[in-house]
N, C-alpha and C positions, 0 to 999 in steps of 0.2 A: 198637539202634543202627543197624540196617540202613538204608542209604540216606543217612546223614548225610554231608554234604560237609565237606571239610577243606581248609585252605590248604596243609598239609604233612602228611607221613605221621604217623599218630597216635601212634607209639611214641616220643614225646618223652622226653627225658632229664632227670631231676631233678638237683638240685645234687649229690647223692651218687653220680651216675653210673649210676643204675638207671632203668628205665622203670616204668610204672604197675603192672606185675606183679612187680616186684622183680628182673627180670633185669638183669645188669650189661652195659652196652653197651661193646663194644670198638671197633668201627669205625662211624663216621657219615659217610654221603655226603649232601651238601647241594648240590643243583642242579649235579651234576658234568657237565662237558662235555669231550669229547675230539674236537676237529675236526682234520682234515688239510687243510692248504692245498694248492691245486692246483698252484701254481707256474707256471701258464699265463699267457700274455700277454693272451689274449682272454677268459679265464674265470677269475675269481679267487674263485668261490664255493667254500667249503670243503666237504669231505665230513663230514657230521655223524654220526660213528660212535657217539658217546654224547652224547645230547642232553637234558641237564637231569635226571639221575637222582638220586633221593633215597631212601635207606632206611638202616636200621641193621642191624648184625650183632652178635649177642650173644655174650659170652664163653662158649666151650665148645660152641657149637651148630654145626651144619652147615647152611648156607644154600645151596640149589640154585639155579642160574641156567640157565634153559632158553629155547629159541627157535629159529627157523629159522637156517640158515647165513647169515652176513652180517648178523645183527641187531645185532652189537656186543658179544657176550658176552665173547669173548677180549680185545677192546680194553678193556672195563670192568675185567676181571681184571688186565690188565697195568698199567692206570692206577692201580689200588689199591696196587700195590707199586712204583709209580714207574718201571716199565720203559717206560711211555709218559707223556709230559708232559700234564697236564691243561690244557685251554684255559681253563676257568672253573670256578667252584664250589669246594667244599672236600672234603677227605678227612680227617676227624678220627680220629686213632688215640690212644685214651686221652686225648682232649682236645686233642692237638697236631695242627695242620694240616700234614700232611706235604707238601702241594703247595708249601709255602713253605720247606721245608728245602733247604739248600744246603751244599756242601762237607762238612766233618767231621760236621755234624749229620745229613746224609742218609746218610753213610757208616756212622755208628753205628746209625742207625735201621734200616738194611737187615738187621741181625741179627734183628730182630723179625718180619720178613715175608719169606716165600719162596714159590717157585712150583714145582709139578710139571707138566712139560710133556706135551703130548699124545703126541708121537712119541718113544719112548725111543731110537730109532736116531739121529735127528738132534740130540737134546739131549745126547748124550755124544760126547766127542772120542775117536775111534778110535786116536789116537796116544798117548793117555795110559792108564796102567794104572788099574784100578778104584781102587786105593789113592790114586793121584794125583788122580783125579776127585773122590772123596769128601773128600780132605784139602784140596783147593784153597780152599774157603771159610775153613778154619782157617788156612791159610798167609796168605791175603790179609789177614785180621784179626789176624794175629800172636798166635794163641791159644796160650798156654802154651809148652812146650818141644817140639822135634821128636819126642822119645820119647813124650810125652803125646799128641801129635797122632796118631801111629801107633796107639797103644793106643785112642784115641777112635774112629778109623776102624774098627778091628777090632770094637770094641763095637757100632758102628752096623751093620756088615755082619751081625753075629749078630742084632741087633734086628730087621732087616727080612727075616730068613730065609735069609741067605747064610752062607757059611763064611769064617772068617778067612783060610784059604789062598787064597781068591779075590783077595786083596789085590794079587797081582802078575800077574793075568790081564788080558786086554784085552776091551773090550766085545763085539767080534765073536765071542768064544768063548761068549757067553751067549744064551739064548733071549730072546724079547720080554718075557716076564714077569719074567725075572731082570734084564734091563736096566732095566725100570721100577723094580724094587726098588733098583737102584743109584742111580737118580735120586732116589728117596725118601730113601735114606740120605744123599745129598749135601744134600738139602733140610733134613734134621734136624741137620746138623752143628753149627750155631750155636745150637741150642735155640730156634727161633722160636716165637712164640705164635700167629701167624696164617699160614695157608698157603692159597694159591690153587691149586686142583686143576683144571687145564685139560684136561678130557676124559681123565683119566688111564688109562682102561681101554678107550677106543674102538678102539685099534689091536690089541687082544689077543683071543685066543680066548675063548669064553664061559666055559670052565672056569677059565681063568687069570684072567678078570675077577673071578670070585667070590673067588679067593684074594687078589687085590690089594685088593678092597673090604673083605674081612675084616681084612686087615692094617691098612688105613687106620683102620678102626673101633677095632681094638685099640690102635693108636698114639694115637688121640685120647683114649681112656679112660686110658691109661697116662701120657701127657704133658700132658694137659689142653689139647689143641690146639683151635683154632677154624678151621673150613674154609669157604671159598667153593668150592662144587662145581659146575663148569661141565660140562654134559653134553647130549647129544642123546637118550640112552636114558632114556626116562621111567620105565621099570620100575626101573632102577637108582636114579634120583633118588627115587622113592617109597620105596625100601628104606632109603636111607642118610640122607636129609635130614630135618631138623626143620621147616624152612620152605622154601618155593619162591617164587622170583621169575620171572615170565614176561616175556620181553623181545621187543620187536618194533621194528625200525627205530630203534634207539637209545633207546627209551623202555621203562619198566617198565609193563606193562599190568595186572598183578595180582600181589599178593604176600600170602602168608599161610601158616598151618600146612599142612603137606603133605597129610595125610589129608583135611582139610576142603576144600582146593583140588581134590584129585582126585575127591572124591565129590560136590561141589556147586560147580562152577566158576561164577564170576559174570560174567566178561568174555567177550564173543563170541569173541575170539581164543583164549582158554584153552579154550573149548568145542571150537573147530576143531582145536586142537593135540592135545587129549586124544582126540578122535574118531579120530585116526590111529593110535592104539596097536593093534597087531595082537592079535587074540583067538586063544587056543590052540585053541578049539573052532570050527571053520568053520561049524558048523550054527547057532551062536548069532547071532541077528539083530543087526545093527549099523547104526545110522544114521550114516553117515560124512558129515561136513560138508566138502564140497569147496569150496575157495577158488578163485575165478577170478582169472586174471592172476598177476602176479609182484609181489614187494615193490617199492615205488617206489625210484627212484634216491636214495640218501642225500645226494647233493649238492643234490637238489631235493625235499625231503620235502613232502608235501601240507600245506596249511593245515589248522588244526583238528586233528581226531583223526588220528594217524599210520596207523591201520588203516582209515580211511574208504574208501579206494579198493577194498577187497576184502571189507568187512564184510557178512555176510549179515543182520545186524540193523540196518543203516544206517537212520537216521531220514529219512523222506521228507517233502516238502512235503505239506500236507493235501490239496491238490487232486489229487495224484498218488499217494495212499496205496494205491490199488487197481491201479496200473499193473503189468503183467506183469513177473515177475522177469527174464525174458530181455531185455525192453526196458531195464530198469534196468542190466543187465550191459552192454548196448550203449552206454548213456549214459556209464557209468563208463569203458568202453574208449575212447569218443570223447574224453572229457576227457583221458585219458592220451596219446592220439595227438596232440591239440592241444598239450599241454605239450611232448611230444618234438619236434614240428615247430617250436615256438617256440625250442627250445634248439639245434636242429640248425644246423650251420654251412653256409651256402650257398657253394659254390665260385664262383670268378670266372666260370667257364663258365656256371654256372646263373644268375648275376646278369645276364650278357649276354643269355642266352636270355629272361629275364624282360623285359629292357629292350626287346627286339624282339618281345614277345608270342609267343614260341615256347614249346612245352610243356616243362616240367621236372618233376622228381619232386615238386615242391611245388605244381604248377599246378592240380591238380584234386582234389576230394574225392569225386567221383562214385563211384569204385570202392570207396572206404572206406565211404561211406554205404550202398552196396548190400550190401557184405559184412556190415555190422553190423545193418542194419534191413530189408534187402530181403525177407527170408523171414518177417518178423513183421507182425502186424496192429497197427500203431501208430495210436492214436487221432488223429483229425484235428488237434486243438489241439496235441498234442505233435509230430506230424509237421511242422506248419508251422514250429514253432520249430527243430526239428532240421535241416530243410532250409535255413532261414535261416542257421543256424550254419555249415552246410557251405558255403554260398555265401560267407560272410564269410571263412572259412578259405581258400577257393579264391582269394581276392583277396590272400592273404599277410598277413592281419591276424589272426593267431592269438589275440592278446591280446583283441581285441574279440570274437572268436568265443567265447572262454572266458567273458568277462564276460556275454555273452548266454546262454550255457548255464547259468551259475550263477544268473543272475537268474531263470530259469524253474525249474530243477531243483535248485538248490543247497539245502543244509540246514545245520543247526547242526553236523553231522558234518564238513562241508567248511569249517567256520569262519565260515559265513555267519550273521550275527546275525538270529534269527527275528523280532526286533522292528524290523528295518529299519535298524539302525545300521551304520556303516562299519567298526567295530572287529572284528578277527578274534577269534572265540570259540574257545577251546581247552577241552577237557574238564578236569574236576577229578578229584582222587582222592576216592573215596567209601568210607566204612567200611561194609562189607557183611556183617559178622558180629560177634558178641559177642567173638570172639577177636582182633579188630582187623584182619581181612583187608581189603585195599584193592583197589579196581578203578578203572581209568582209563577211564571211558566215560560219555557223556551219557545212556545208558539208565537210569542210576540216579537221574537228576533226576526229581522228581515229575511234571514236565510231560511227560516222554517215557517214563515207565516202562511198558514192555510186556514180555511174556515174550520173552526172547531165545531163540535156537535152543538146545534142550536135548537131551541124550542120553537116549534111552529106557532104556538099560542103564547104570546108574551104574558108575563104576570103583571 
């Protein structure tokens, strides 16, 4: 199946609610979008925190969600349980689109999905006792009698490793690990089926992390829970998760079984992410993949592949396939500088200085060009184009400069049609293993399939 392209993730659901392997699907995301409007007068472009995400979560599994800070992991998790409103797409929970629920229907559904937050300090009200905190969901939903609620809370405290006498104490009297246990007890109060764990151990000591992870695993087995586990610590993800989804700039770049993804990553971004895992043995050789630059502004994501601005396996035009990597890094940096200049707001003072041909911070690209390419041996053909681009940008026509840059150095990774069409080309999901693992990259297309950067020492 390796390299097969698909229109949507392959783990499609049958009429009986199972996938092709017999797993029961609990949650289905279909082209989910969560955008934040700017509210500005001069710029109404939304921030695309989650930008068209599709995957399934199976009943009883733990799906890990990893990626750099700011990639949209927490927003995705909050959208799944309707703490954030979806801008588009669907979230199907046992076949019901929860993005369409309102009023009493949404109120009742919230019993089925809960969240454990990252910071146990800020997620608990210091003015409430532990008993009041854990009992609050029961009170809100009018669960049984007050006596039964108190007994339920004491049972939950015992279940998460606390004592019933902790009922009347306050959060500040507990350690970080104990406060997280309180948060977990509150999450379990209404017997949810699905729980989003938003970095539940990242604020804890290593020894306490292990205790909380073991508790979560025990609770999952005992209560038949389904987890979405959001984390930065890849070693924890590898230990606890059945499958892993790798996220970048609001998009899922790769998703599949945990051990397979860690030992044989298919997507260039997954390669780079896994290469950052520290090795306990400093003498063991490691080929670290260093990504240049920073993730793009989610208000202005790149056309084509979201990882195109930093990808070490970026597809190049045939005539520039042998161009030095440093020159390519400079071209990518120049593209981002032009985009930022195009979006920058010129003050009235700067517009007046332009009007009278006086120098402004936008008036020249000479210093930028020298910084990017002055120390490099740029081939004459490429240098002519780059200098022409710099001259056009110096005349305040950044869009025309970008068009000239893309016409010469653009590739399918930038959304440029290799056949010369005007339509923006985006990558597709490709099935890259017999287990149904998917990768979002043009490199899996037969036309562009070349060895992506790989790690010499497999994880």
